[in-house]
C-alpha positions in Angstrom: 49.6 -13.7 -66.8 47.1 -11.1 -67.9 46.3 -12.3 -71.5 45.4 -15.9 -71.2 44.1 -16.3 -74.8 46.7 -17.2 -77.3 46.9 -18.2 -81.0 49.4 -21.0 -81.7 52.1 -19.7 -84.0 53.0 -23.2 -85.2 51.8 -26.8 -85.0 52.5 -28.3 -81.5 52.2 -31.8 -80.2 50.2 -31.8 -76.9 48.8 -34.5 -74.6 45.0 -34.5 -74.3 43.7 -34.4 -70.7 42.8 -36.8 -69.1 43.5 -39.5 -71.7 47.2 -38.7 -72.2 46.8 -39.2 -76.0 49.1 -37.2 -78.2 47.5 -34.8 -80.6 48.8 -32.1 -82.9 47.3 -28.7 -82.3 47.5 -26.7 -85.5 49.0 -23.3 -86.1 46.3 -20.7 -85.9 44.4 -22.6 -83.2 43.1 -20.3 -80.4 43.8 -21.7 -76.9 43.1 -20.4 -73.4 45.9 -21.0 -70.9 44.4 -22.4 -67.6 47.6 -23.3 -65.7 51.3 -22.7 -66.0 53.2 -24.8 -63.5 56.4 -26.8 -63.6 57.2 -25.4 -67.0 54.2 -26.9 -68.8 51.0 -25.3 -69.9 47.4 -26.6 -69.5 45.4 -25.1 -72.3 41.8 -25.3 -73.4 40.7 -25.5 -77.0 37.2 -25.7 -78.5 37.5 -29.5 -78.2 39.1 -30.1 -74.8 42.0 -29.7 -72.4 45.7 -30.3 -73.4 49.1 -30.2 -71.8 51.8 -28.4 -73.8 55.4 -29.0 -72.8 57.5 -26.0 -71.8 59.9 -26.7 -74.7 57.0 -25.6 -76.9 56.3 -22.4 -75.1 57.3 -20.4 -78.1 54.2 -21.7 -80.0 52.1 -19.9 -77.3 54.2 -16.7 -77.6 56.0 -17.4 -74.4 59.7 -17.7 -73.8 61.2 -21.2 -73.6 63.0 -21.4 -70.2 66.4 -23.1 -70.0 66.2 -26.4 -68.2 69.0 -26.5 -65.7 69.6 -27.2 -62.0 71.8 -24.8 -59.9 73.6 -27.4 -57.8 76.7 -29.5 -58.0 77.3 -33.2 -57.5 79.2 -34.2 -54.4 82.9 -35.0 -54.5 82.2 -38.6 -55.4 79.9 -37.6 -58.2 76.7 -38.4 -56.3 73.7 -36.2 -57.0 72.3 -33.9 -54.3 69.1 -35.7 -52.9 67.5 -32.3 -52.1 68.0 -31.2 -55.7 66.2 -34.3 -56.9 63.3 -33.6 -54.5 63.2 -30.0 -55.7 63.0 -31.2 -59.3 60.1 -33.5 -58.3 58.4 -30.5 -56.8 58.4 -29.0 -60.3 56.2 -31.8 -61.7 52.4 -31.2 -61.8 49.3 -33.1 -62.7 47.9 -30.8 -65.4 44.5 -30.7 -63.7 45.7 -30.0 -60.1 47.7 -26.9 -59.0 49.8 -28.9 -56.5 53.1 -30.6 -57.3 53.4 -34.4 -57.1 55.4 -34.3 -53.9 52.9 -32.2 -52.0 50.1 -34.3 -53.4 51.7 -37.3 -51.7 52.2 -39.2 -55.0 55.9 -39.9 -54.4 56.3 -43.1 -52.3 60.0 -43.4 -52.5 63.2 -41.9 -54.1 66.4 -43.8 -54.0 69.9 -43.0 -55.3 72.2 -45.8 -56.1 75.7 -46.1 -57.5 75.9 -48.0 -60.7 78.8 -50.4 -61.7 80.1 -47.9 -64.2 80.4 -45.3 -61.4 77.4 -43.2 -62.4 74.4 -42.7 -60.2 70.8 -43.9 -60.8 67.6 -42.5 -59.3 64.6 -44.8 -58.8 61.3 -43.3 -57.9 58.1 -45.1 -57.0 55.0 -43.0 -57.4 51.2 -43.3 -57.7 48.4 -41.2 -59.2 45.3 -39.8 -57.7 43.1 -42.2 -59.8 44.0 -45.6 -61.3 42.4 -44.7 -64.7 44.5 -41.5 -65.2 45.8 -41.5 -68.8 48.2 -38.8 -67.9 50.2 -41.1 -65.6 52.9 -42.0 -68.2 53.2 -38.3 -69.2 53.6 -37.2 -65.5 56.2 -40.0 -64.9 58.2 -39.0 -68.0 58.1 -35.4 -66.9 59.5 -36.4 -63.5 62.2 -38.5 -65.1 63.3 -35.8 -67.5 63.5 -33.3 -64.6 65.5 -35.8 -62.4 68.0 -36.3 -65.3 68.8 -32.6 -65.2 70.4 -32.9 -61.7 74.2 -33.1 -61.9 75.5 -36.5 -61.0 72.4 -38.4 -62.3 73.3 -40.8 -65.1 70.0 -42.7 -65.2 66.5 -42.5 -63.8 63.5 -44.7 -63.6 60.1 -43.5 -62.5 57.5 -46.3 -61.9 53.9 -46.0 -61.1 52.5 -48.3 -58.4 49.0 -48.7 -57.0 50.1 -50.0 -53.5 49.2 -48.5 -51.2 46.3 -46.7 -52.9 46.5 -42.9 -52.8 44.1 -41.0 -50.6 43.7 -37.3 -49.6 45.4 -37.9 -46.2 48.7 -38.2 -48.1 48.5 -34.6 -49.3 51.0 -32.3 -47.4 49.7 -29.5 -45.3 50.9 -27.0 -47.9 49.1 -29.0 -50.6 45.9 -29.0 -48.6 46.2 -25.3 -48.1 46.5 -24.7 -51.9 43.5 -26.9 -52.6 41.4 -25.2 -49.9 41.1 -28.4 -47.8 42.2 -26.6 -44.6 
């Protein structure tokens, strides 16, 4: 991305970083794009950092990308576990350029068959800091991406603090991206 400065073409609801509070950025506001990962945009305004969802990319003059997963459910309708993990690898903390899987934030991912025949995905995750206001935003992003996987009828992403996260949980790839090795 060569031109990182943009003028919003319309009002857009964004989440303030790090509080997670929703705020409407007005049309005509000049923003500087800092990070584009997982389909969302981290932008800076004259009064702080914000996360703009990929569905609102048009307000930045970018093309909205279709949200789909190129995999099929198994013969019994169960979702492909690897496709779920791939979707989780598309979720980013707006301040860290490493996905939540490689950051070591995902503690568990379980697929279960529901009584109605559909499949449910339950994820337990944590955050890098207990006071992170972006936690619910990140969890909702993970849930919405999981629900795109064929065969997933329901998803629940819960934040837990046990065990506490620490840097040793970051994958080798994540550490390389962060310059830790």
